[in-house]
N, C-alpha and C positions, 0 to 999 in steps of 0.2 A: 329368564334372562334372554336377551336378544342373541340369537346364534351368530349373526354376522358380527356383532360387536365382539363376541368371544373369540372369533377367529382373526380379527383384524390385527395386523402387525403393529399398529400404533400402541396397543395395550399388551404388555408383556405377559399378563395373566388374566384369567377369567375374573379374578377378584378386582383388578383395576378397571376392567371393562364394566363390571356391575357397579363399582363405585362411581364411575363417570355417569352412568345412566341414572342412578338414584340421586346423585348430587345435582345434575341438571334439572331433574324433576323438582327437587327441593328449591332450586333457584326460581323455577316457574311459580311454585306455590307462594314464594316470598314476593315475587313481582305482582301476582294477583292480589295478595293481601295489601300490599302497599297501594296498588291502584284503587282498590275498594275504599281504603281509608281516605285517600285523597279525594275520590269522587264524592263520598258522603259528606266530606267537609266543605267542598267548594260548589256543589250544585244545589239548586233550589229544590224544595220539597212540596211545592204547590200548597203552601200554608197548612200542610198536614203534619202532624207530629206523631211519632210512634212512641209507645212506652219503652223506656230503656234505650237500647242501642237502635239507631236509625236503621230502617229496613232498606235493602237495595231496591225493593219494589217501588220506593218513592222517587228513585232517580228519573231524570228526564228520559224519554224513550230512546234517543240515539245513544246515550251513554249506557243505558240498561242493555241495549242490544249488543254493544261491544263486549260488555262484561259477560252476559249470558252465553255468548258464542264461545268464549274461551273457558268459562267456568264449568261448562258441561263436559269438556274434554278430560280424558284421563291424564294424570300428571306425566306419564311417560310419552304422551302425545300420539299413541297408536290408536287408530279408530277402525281399522278394518283391513281387508285384503286389497292389494294394488289393482288398479284398473287394467294394468297390462295383462292380468290373468285371463281376461275375456277378449283380448285383442289379437289380431293376426300379426305376423312379423312385419308385413308391409305397413300396417296401421301404426305399429310401434316406430318404424323407421320414419314415417311421416311426422309423428310426434316429435322425434328427435330433431328433424329438420325445422320444425316450428319452434324449437327451444323448450318443449314440454317434456316432463319426465313422468310417464305413466306408471312407473314403478313406485314413485314417491306419493302418488295420489290415490285415494279411494274413488274419487270422481274428478275428472278433468275440469269440470265446470265449477268445482269448489276448491279454493286455495287451501293448501295445508298449513299456511302460515298462521301463527298465533298473532293476534293484534296486541296482546299484552304478554310480553316476554322479556327476559334479559337480553341485552344487546348481543348480537352474534360475536363481537370481539370478546365479550365477557364469557360467552360459552366456550370459545376457543381457549381462553386462559384456564377455564375450569377443567376441561377435558385433558389439557396438557398437564395440569397439576395432578389430576387423578392418574394419568399414565405413569407417573413416577412412583406411585404407591403400589408395590407389587403384592403385598399380602397384609394380613392382620397384624403381624409383628411390626412391619414398617409403620402402619397406621398407629399402633399403640405407642411407638417411640415418639411420635409427634406430641403426644400428651404426657410424656414422661418428664416430671419436674427435675430441676437441677441441671438442665442441659439445653442444647440448641439443635434443632433440625434446620439445616442450611439448604436453601434452594438457590442455585446459581443461575440467574437469568440476565443475560447481557443487555436485553432491550429495555430501555427506560419506559417506553410506552407500554410494553407488556407488563412490567412491574406495576404500572399504574392500573392496568386492568385487574391484576391480582388484588391490588388494594381495594378495588371497588366491590369484589365478591368475597373477600377473605372472611368476613363475619358469617355470612350464610354458609360458605363451604365448611369452615371449621365447626360450626354448630351442627351441621349434618354429619360430618365425620365423627364427631364425639358420640352421636347417637348410634353410629354403626359399630362402635366398639363393643365387644362382648361384655366387658366390665367397665362401664364409664367411670372415670376417675373423679368427676365433679370439678376438675381443674379446668379453668378457661385458658386457652392458649393465647399468649401475647404474641401477636403477629407484627413484626417490625420490618418495614420495607425501605431499602435504601433508595431514596427518591431522586438521586442525582440525575440530571438530564441536561441536554444542551439548551433547553428552554430557560433554565435557571441562570441568574446572574453569576458571573464567575466567582464573586465574593461569597455568594450563597453556596456554590458548589464546594468551595474550600471548607466551609463549615459543616457540610453534610455528613462527612464520615464521623467526626467527633460526636455530633448529635445522634447519629445512628447507633454508635457504640454506647453512648450514655443511656439511651432508651433501653437497650438490651440489658445493660447492667442493672438498671432499676427493676426490670421485670424479674431477673434472676434473683435479686435480693429479696423480692416478694415471694420467692419460691414458685413462680409461675413457669410452666413450660414455654419455650420460645420457638417460634417459627421465624427465621430470618431469611429474607429474600433480597439478594444483592447481586451485583454484577461480577464480583470476584471475592475469593476467600479472604484476601488480605484486607478487605474492608472491615472484617472483624479484628478486634485486638488479639494479641498473642494469647492472653488469658481466655478469651472467648473461644478462640480456635481449639484450645485444649478441651473445651466442654462440648464440642460438636459430637452428638450421638450418630448422626447420619447426614450425608451430604448428597444432594441430587443435582445433576446437570439438566438444565431446562431443555426439553425436546424441541428441536427445530420445527417450524411449520412445514409440513410435508403434504403430499397428495392424500395420504391416509388421514391426516389430521383434518384437512378440508372436508373429506368425505364424511368422517364421523360427526363433524359439526353440522354438516348439511342434514345428516340423519336426525339430529335433534331439532334443527331450526326450519327445515324445508320439507319434511316428510311426515305424513300421518299414517304411514304403513310400516315404518321401521325398515323399509327397503329403499334402494336407489338403483338407478341405471349405472352401476359401478364401472362396467367396462367402457361405456361411452364417456363417463366423467373422466376416467383415467386417460382416455385417448385425447381429450381436449385440454386437460390441465397442463400448465407449464411443468418443467422438471423441478425436482426438489431443491436444487441449487438456486433456481430463480425464486421459488416460493419462500425459502428461508431468508431472503434478502428483503422481503416485504415488511413494512411496519404495520402495526395494528390499525392505523388510520386507513391504509390501503385495503387491508383485509375487511374492515367494517364496510367500506364503500362497495366492495364486491358483493358482500352478503345482502346488500340492499335490493338486489335483483329478486324477482318473484319466484323463479324456478331454479332447480338445481343446475340445469344446463346453462341457464343464463348467468348464474353465479360464476361457473368455471370459465365461461367465455369472457366474462368481465375480468377475471384474473389474468387470462391470456392477453387481453387488451392492455391492462396495466403494465404487465411485464414487457410487452412489445414497445410501449412508449418509453419505459425506463431504459430499455436497451437500444433505443433508436439513435441514429447519428452515425457518422463514419467511425469505423473501428480499424485501427492499424494493428496488425499482428506481427510477431517476430519474423514471419515469412516475408513481410513487406519491407523490413528494415534492410538497407543496403549499405555496404562500404564500411562496416565496423570491424571486419577482420576477426581478430582473436577474442573480441568481446562477446561474440555470439555463442560459441560452443558451451561455456559454462552456464549461460542462461538457458540454453536448450536442454542441458542436462537437468537443471533445476525444474524445468517444466515437465520433463519426463518423470522425474522423481515425484513431483506433485501428483501427476496422473496415476502413478503406481500406488501412491498412498490412498487416493480416492477410490481406487479399484480394489483396495485391500491387499495389494501385493507387497507393500513395504510399511514398516513401522515409522511413525512420525519422528521418533527419536533418531532414526537412521538417516534422515534427510538433511541435505544442505538447504536451509530455509531463510537465509539472509544474505544480502549483498550490498555493497556500497559502490556506486559509480563515481569515478573521478575523471577529470579532464578539463580542457579549456571550456569557457562559456560557449553555449551555442552548438555543442556537438550532439545534442539529442538525448541527454540523460533523462529528462522528464518524458520525452516521447517513448523511450525504451521501457520505462516503467509502465506506461499505458499499454504498450505493445505486449508486454509480458502478461498483464492482467487480461487483455483481450484474448490472447492465445489460450489462456487457461479457462476463459469463460467465467471469470470471477470478478467481483467489484473492486474498484480502486478507490481507496480513501487517502486523500492527500493532506498533508499539513506541512508547516515550515516554521522557522524561528519568527519570521516577520508576521505570519498569520496568527501565531499565538501571542506575540507581543502586543498586537493592536488591541487585545482585550483589556490591557491595563497593567497594573503593577505586578510584582513577582507572583503573588498568590493567584491573581486572575490569569496570568500567563500559564502557570502550571496547571490550573484547572482546565484551560482550553486544550492544553497538550493531552491531559488525561482523557478529555472527552473524545478527542480524535482516536486515541488508542481504544477506548471503549467501543466506539462505533465500529472500528475494524474487527474487534473481537466478536461483537454481536453478529457481524455478517460473514464470519469465517465459514468456508474458505474464502479468503480475501487477501488483497495486497494493501499494506500500509506503506505509503511512500513519504519519506521525510526529505523535503527539498531544503537546500541551503543549510545542510547540517554543519558546515564549517562555521556558521554563525553561532553555534553552541561551542564556545572556544575552549582551548586547553586550559584546565584549571590551574596549571602550574605557571601560567603567564602572569606577570605582575601588572595589574591594571588598577586604576583608582577605584573601580567598582567590582573588585575581584570577589568580594563576599556575595554580592548579588549574582554574579555569573556562576560562582561555585554552586549556589543553590539551584540555579536553573539547570546546570549540567547534571547535578545529582538527581533532580527530578526526571530528566530525560533517561538517565541510567536506570532509575527505578521502573519507569514505564517499559523500557526495552526488556528488562529482566522479567517483568510480568507477561509481556507479549510472547516471550520464549515458551511460556507454559500453555499457550493457546494453540491447540492443534488446528492446522489449516491456515494459520496466519503467516504469510510471507512478508518479511520486513525488507524493504528496499530504501536506499537513501542516495543522495547525490551531493557532490561537493566539487567546487572548482579548485580547492586548495586542500588536498588530503593532509598535508604536513601540519596544518594548524588545528586539525580536529583532535580533541582530547584522546590520548592513547587508550583510556579505559573504554571509550565508545567504540573504538576500532577493533578491540581484541576479539579473537575467535570466540564464538558462543554468543556474541552480540551481533557482529557482522562477520560471517564466516568467509565471504569472498570479497576481495578488493578487485574490481573490474575497471580497467582503464578504458575510457571511451575516447578514441582518437578522432581526429578530423577524417572525413571519408576520403578514401583513395579515388583514383580516377575512375575505376570501374564502378565504385560505389556511387560517385556523383552521377555517372551516366545512368545507373539504375534509378536513382532518385528522380532525375529528369524524366526518364521514361514513365515511371509510375505516376508522377504528377501530371504528365500529358494525358495518360489514359488513352481514350479513344481518339484523341487529337493527334496521337503519334502516327507517323508513317515512315516507310523506308527511305523516302527522299530526304529526311532530316538527318543531318550529321551531328548527332548528339555527342559523339566522341570528341569532336573538335571543341564543342562548347565546354565539355567536362575538363578538357586539358587547359582551357583558358581560365577556368575558375578553380583549378587545383589549389588546395590550401584554404578554400573557403568552407563555410559551414553548410550542412545539409539544408538548413533554413534558407540560406542564400540561393541555393539551387531552386528551391520551391518558389521563392520570390521572383526569380528570373523568369520562370515559366508563367507566373501570373501576369507579369509585365508583357511578355511576348504574346500571350493570348489576348490581352487588352489591345495591343497594337493591331493584331489581326482583325479583331472585331471592329476597330475604328476604320480599317481599310475595307471592311465587308468582304473579306476573302478568307479562305482556309489558312491556317498557320503555315508559314514558309520559313526557310532558313534565314531570310533577311530579318524577320521579326525576332528570331532568337539572337542573331548577331547584334541587332540594335539594343535589345534588352541587356545583353552581355556587356556592351560598351558602357552602359550606365553603371553596372555593378563592378565590372572588372575591365577597365580600359585596356586597349590593345597593349600587348607586351612591349616594354621598352627593352630593346635588345641589349643595350649597354648596361642597364641596371640588372637585367637577368644574368648577364655574364659576371657582374660583380658579386651577386648573391651566390652564384655557383662557385666562384673562387673561394668565397668566405666559407661556405658549407663544406667544400672539398678540403679546406684546411682543417676544420674540425674532424672530418672523417678520417683523413690520412693520419692525423695525430693519434686518433684512437686505434687505428689498425696497426700502427708502429709502436704500440705500448702494451703493457700487461693488462689493460682493460679488456673486458669481453667485447666481442664484435657487436657493434650497435644493431638495433632492431630495424632501422631503416633511415632513409634521408629523402627529403623532397625540397624542391625549390620552385618559386614563382617570382614574378617581377615585384611582388609585394613582400617577399621575405622567404625564409626557408627554415629548416629544422633538421637536426640530427637527433634521432631518438636513441638515447643511450640505453644499454642493457642494465637492469638493476644489479646492484652490488650487495652481496649478503653481509659483507663486513668492510671495514676500511682499515688500511695499513698506511704507513708513511709513503711507501712506493706507489700505492694506488692513488692516494691523495695527490701526490706530485703529478702523476700521469693525468688525473682528472683536471688539475689546475692548468696543465699545459693544453689540454683539449679545450678548455674554456677560452683560452687566449689565442688558439690557433687560427680562428677565423680572421681575426684582426691582423695577425701576423701574415697570413696568406695574402690579404689585400695589399699590404705594404710591399711584399716581395714581388708580386706579379704586376700590380697596378701602380706602384710607386707612391701611393698614399692610402690612408685609411679613411673610412666613412664613419658616420655616427651610429652605424647599425649595431655596433657592439655595446652601446651604452644607452639604449632607449628603454628606460623604465627599470623597475625593481626586479624584473625577470630577465634582464639583459645579460649578455656574456660577462661584462665587467662587474655587474652587481653580483652575479653568481660566483665569480672568481674571488671577489672581495670577501664574501661570506665564507667561502671555502677556506681561504687563507686565514681568516679569523678563527674558524673552527680548528684548523691545524694547530694554531698557536694557543688558543684559549680553552678549547673543549677537549681535544684529544691529546694534548701535550706532545705534539709532534715537533715542536720548536724549542725555544729557549726561555719561555715565560714561566716555567715551573709547573707544579701539579695542581695549582688552584684552578677550580672550574669557574667559568663565567657564562652567563646566559647570552649567547650570541644573538638569539632572536630579538632581544631588546637592546642590541648593540648601538651605541652612539660613538662612532669612530673618533670624533673630535674630542670626546671626554676621556679617551684612554690615555694612559701615560705615554709620553713621547717615545720611550724605548719600545713599547708594544706597537705603537703605530709604525715605527721604523721596521720592526720585524715583519709585520703584515705586508708592508710595502716591499720588503726584501723578497718575500715569497713570490709576490707577483712579478717583480722584475726578473728574478732568476728563472721563473717559469717562462716568461716571454722570451728571454735570451735563448733558453734551451730549445723551445719549440721553433723559433725562427731558424736556428741552425739545422734542426731536424728537417724542416720543410725545404730549406735551401738545398740540402743534400739530396732531396727527392723531388725537385721542382718539376721535372718532366712528368712524373707520376701525378703530381698535384694538378698540372694542366690537363692531363688526360682525363682524370676524374671529373674536373669541372666541365670539360667538353661533353662527357657522357651525361652529366646532369642536365646540361642545357638541352640535349637531345631528348632524353627520356623523362625529365622532370622529377621522376621518383625512382629510387632504388630500394628494393626490398632486402630483408636479411639474407635471403638466398643469393641475391645479386652481390651483397657485400662479402659473403663467404667466398664466392667465386672470385671476386676482386682481390681478396687477401691472398689467394693462391697465386695470383699473377704478379705479386710484389717480388722484387729482386731477392734472390736467396740470401744476399748479404744484408738485406734490410733487417735490422734487429726486431724481433717479436717479443722480447722480454726485457725488462729493465736491466737485468744483470748483463745482457749482451750489448747494451748501448755504450757508445763512447762516453768516457767520463765527462766530457765537456757538456753532454746533454743531460747529465744527472743533477738533481738539486739535493744538496746535503740535507739530511734529516735532523741534523743537530747543529 
């Protein structure tokens, strides 16, 4: 037995190492026999015939030389001592520099490569199969009738390689048994891959199960090779004798394959090979197609250099990491903790079951949710596999769509550790919603849930998703265990925008540029807007044939965010100050922040754990406070409170309807109605009047509240005009400056400011 094979960490035991050596030798003998048969069939014999079987001596000389060169070799491929034994260290180093391996050759002038051999990708598949068989007992179980040996292999291309060698491998394994059973193993391989049509993928699991059932009914032992255990039926799972997880391609696997394919001494320049090879994380992400291409090189060192080239190309291109992300505030700490946990698991310091391994990003469009998923994967140094509702839907009807979804999850599982990112997850709707095609949508969401559940079983698979509308995602998708973290991705703050501008400028940045002024002008815009602004400014500078100057930034900003309209900014500040003061003078928790620009503003409310009539009334007043503040200070209202389904008036209407129809906080009784599908005009007139009464009473109450504190309202608006943004700490400080007589709880408010709950 080869001593180096015996010690290699690829093989858990000497038995599996010897099994790999003899199995590859058997593959070589099979390749020689097939080559001889084909050669004798298709080449001329110079009009000479031999009695009985045709003689190889009758082959044409070039063909005969190819065959005779390989047929003289020992099946294990070892022909003698390495040339390195007679070389000096400096000569060996020179060989390394030339890409030659003197340890793998008996003679540097003679290639150790076989001209007739199984393809290297097939050798890789064979030695990885053998690495899973630790002893005679495990080998004997493969041939035990009445049950299944399961090999879990995520890569469809690798399963294809297993299929190409399975007959020769199993025939040799049967010979290796102490007491051969005489039973031929039925090898069934789950052939699903992204190359198949979606409709064929849908049919692949039933066909796979049916084939296994037929073999079991014939009392044949079964070797099943699939990407996941659930691809067996429940009955078949109960018959599994032993289950193996396919070993990832590693540096040791590459080295042992080279020992079989590129060495005629049984030795290699292992230290030099390990120094040049990419790390195991990079290797496990390679497909057999890439592996086969690398093994086409003629020496061991050139093979590993080719691996490094392939990995370098695969990892090329700009990579944004979490350290490059600016202005997302509270969204960053949980992601950095997830990254630290992932690294702890990879280093063996934490169990996978103890990790937070899934998160859903939510927030307005354009806030960088997709970029954040890319940054997380780049920070971890692992691949990102992306899918979405629309990407899956383009494959066809429901079956095709679900097959495409399954393929994305399978690819991610194959490359783990990896990140699977599901964009547009709000397009997988709430199954409780009433739609014309609710049966179709229910099946799609059920398919998504099934894939998420299976992904949770894959160690190293981080699941991330993004949505613009968290509230319309099916609650079953959002529950903990499927998505543990819900991370809000806000618009970048001023410092964040300044950081994005500086990062995008890179070497073009200089101290003379006032990026803070630009960031203030575009406050409230997306990070992508800041990057577009820099591209425009650099283009202007190139047109002028001068270095970037402030005037170029200002001109680009004018295109994206015209100069601030002072009157409009003042109105926006009054509006947001109304929302804010109403919240501070109510039982609602202190808001998380507020910002204003000439294009609009926002008060970010703190989340509520539950809803009571008093909190609902306070929230309703807060919704209408911006409009009321405009009327009090400016004498008239604008349309700002009613632009679109996310506007103040829209939110207030939905809230008033929920009070009346969902939570029974009004006079409409206990019957529940689905407010998400509400058509106000189709409600009974009495119900419409009650909803309108909630709105009118809230507006009356909040107008009185703001009028009593109008000086404070104006001071807050002035501070907003000056600072543009107030943080939660600013708001906590502001609340302490409120007059002591200002009510901070609904119970202390004057009765005129209260809305009756019944």
